[in-house]
C-alpha positions as CSV (number, residue, x, y, z in Angstrom):
1,M,56.3,4.7,121.7
2,S,59.4,2.8,122.6
3,V,58.1,2.4,126.4
4,G,57.1,-0.6,128.8
5,R,53.7,-0.2,130.1
6,Q,54.7,1.3,133.5
7,A,56.5,4.6,131.1
8,Q,53.3,4.8,129.4
9,P,51.9,7.1,131.6
10,V,54.7,9.2,132.7
11,V,55.3,9.7,128.8
12,E,51.3,10.9,128.7
13,A,52.2,12.9,131.3
14,I,55.3,14.5,129.2
15,E,53.1,15.0,126.3
16,A,50.7,17.1,128.2
17,V,53.9,19.3,130.0
18,A,55.2,20.0,126.1
19,A,52.0,20.5,124.3
20,P,51.7,24.0,125.4
21,V,55.7,24.5,124.7
22,L,54.9,22.9,121.4
23,E,51.8,25.1,120.4
24,S,53.7,28.2,121.2
25,H,56.1,27.5,119.1
26,G,53.8,26.7,116.1
27,L,55.3,23.1,116.7
28,T,54.1,19.2,115.8
29,L,54.9,16.6,118.4
30,V,55.1,13.8,116.0
31,D,56.3,11.3,118.4
32,V,58.3,10.7,121.6
33,E,60.3,7.7,122.7
34,L,61.4,6.8,126.5
35,A,64.2,4.4,126.3
36,G,66.8,2.8,129.1
37,G,66.0,3.0,132.2
38,G,67.6,2.5,135.5
39,R,70.8,5.0,136.4
40,R,70.4,7.4,132.6
41,S,67.2,7.2,130.4
42,V,66.6,8.6,127.0
43,L,64.0,11.2,126.5
44,R,63.5,11.4,122.9
45,F,61.0,14.2,120.9
46,Y,60.6,14.2,117.0
47,I,58.9,17.7,116.5
48,D,57.5,19.1,112.9
49,K,56.0,22.4,111.5
50,A,54.8,23.8,108.1
51,G,57.8,23.8,106.2
52,G,60.1,21.4,108.1
53,V,61.7,22.4,111.6
54,T,65.2,23.8,111.7
55,I,68.3,23.5,114.4
56,D,67.1,26.3,116.0
57,D,63.6,25.3,116.5
58,C,64.7,22.0,118.2
59,Q,67.0,24.2,120.3
60,R,64.7,26.3,121.4
61,F,62.2,23.6,122.2
62,S,65.1,21.3,124.0
63,R,65.7,24.5,125.8
64,E,62.2,25.2,127.4
65,I,61.1,21.5,127.7
66,G,64.0,20.2,129.5
67,D,63.9,23.4,131.9
68,L,59.7,22.2,132.6
69,L,60.8,18.5,133.0
70,D,63.2,19.6,135.5
71,V,60.8,21.0,137.8
72,E,58.4,18.8,136.9
73,D,60.8,15.4,137.8
74,F,58.6,12.9,136.0
75,L,61.9,10.9,135.0
76,P,64.3,9.6,138.3
77,G,67.7,9.8,137.6
78,S,69.7,11.5,134.9
79,F,68.0,11.7,131.1
80,D,69.7,12.7,127.9
81,L,67.2,14.8,125.9
82,E,66.9,14.5,121.9
83,V,65.0,16.7,120.0
84,S,64.9,16.3,116.4
85,S,63.0,16.4,113.3
86,P,60.8,12.9,112.3
87,G,63.2,12.0,109.3
88,L,62.7,11.9,105.2
89,D,62.0,7.9,105.5
90,R,60.9,7.8,109.1
91,E,58.9,4.7,110.4
92,L,55.4,5.6,110.9
93,K,54.0,3.3,113.8
94,K,51.0,5.1,115.5
95,D,48.1,6.8,114.4
96,R,49.4,10.2,115.5
97,E,52.0,9.7,112.9
98,L,50.1,8.2,110.2
99,A,47.8,11.4,110.5
100,W,50.8,14.0,110.6
101,A,51.7,11.9,107.3
102,V,48.8,12.7,105.6
103,G,49.5,14.6,102.5
104,K,53.0,12.9,102.5
105,D,54.4,10.1,100.3
106,V,54.5,6.9,101.8
107,R,55.6,3.1,101.5
108,A,53.6,0.8,102.8
109,W,54.0,-3.6,103.1
110,T,51.6,-5.7,103.4
111,R,52.3,-9.1,105.3
112,E,50.1,-10.8,102.5
113,P,49.2,-10.0,99.1
114,V,46.4,-7.0,98.1
115,D,45.6,-7.4,94.7
116,G,49.0,-9.4,93.8
117,R,51.3,-7.0,95.6
118,R,52.6,-6.5,99.1
119,E,54.4,-3.0,98.9
120,F,52.5,0.0,98.1
121,V,54.0,3.8,97.7
122,G,51.8,6.6,97.0
123,R,50.7,9.8,98.5
124,L,49.1,9.1,102.0
125,L,45.0,11.1,102.0
126,E,43.5,9.4,104.7
127,V,43.8,7.0,107.4
128,G,40.7,5.3,108.1
129,E,40.3,2.4,110.8
130,A,40.2,-0.2,108.7
131,F,42.3,0.9,105.2
132,L,45.6,3.6,104.5
133,T,44.0,5.4,101.1
134,L,46.7,5.9,98.7
135,A,47.4,8.1,95.7
136,E,49.3,6.0,93.1
137,A,49.9,6.9,89.8
138,A,47.4,3.9,88.7
139,G,44.4,5.7,91.0
140,R,43.7,5.8,94.5
141,R,44.6,2.1,96.6
142,Q,43.1,1.0,100.1
143,V,45.6,-0.7,102.6
144,P,43.8,-3.0,105.0
145,R,45.4,-2.3,108.1
146,A,45.1,-5.5,109.4
147,L,47.8,-6.7,107.1
148,L,49.8,-3.9,107.6
149,T,53.4,-5.0,108.7
150,K,55.3,-1.3,108.2
151,A,54.6,1.9,106.7
152,R,57.1,4.6,106.5
153,L,57.9,8.2,105.1
154,E,59.2,8.1,101.3
155,A,62.1,10.0,100.7
156,E,61.4,12.4,97.8
157,R,62.0,11.1,94.5
158,K,64.0,12.7,92.4
159,R,61.4,14.3,89.6
160,S,63.4,13.7,86.2
161,A,62.3,16.2,83.5
């Protein structure tokens, strides 16, 4: 979440209010970002579901969560509400995002070489405390989380016939 320390409790409260709405529509929360402040904040929800989210899913969730947020009044002043899918090459920053990405293709970079490489691409099989486990063409690979600098979804590659 792109928030400062003092905003973290607000984001957690927003996530708690959003949880039943997400569940009622079969949606998964990938991330919440709260940016800006002062006169106008921006609250972004990234949502997903099996088979992918549609514009209708985003609109329906936006209307419902917007009404709830207006009633709860978590954010002082006015704010812009944005709801979208996580995107095809989304950066995976938190444990929740990594857990959501299990079974998807990812690209990961390390600050130091691991077996002579600093970049790894494969299907994310497991997110452990110490390692990410990827299925690469050559087999399973464990990428140490302590060395991880960035991980992102890998947009689906076109396979040649």
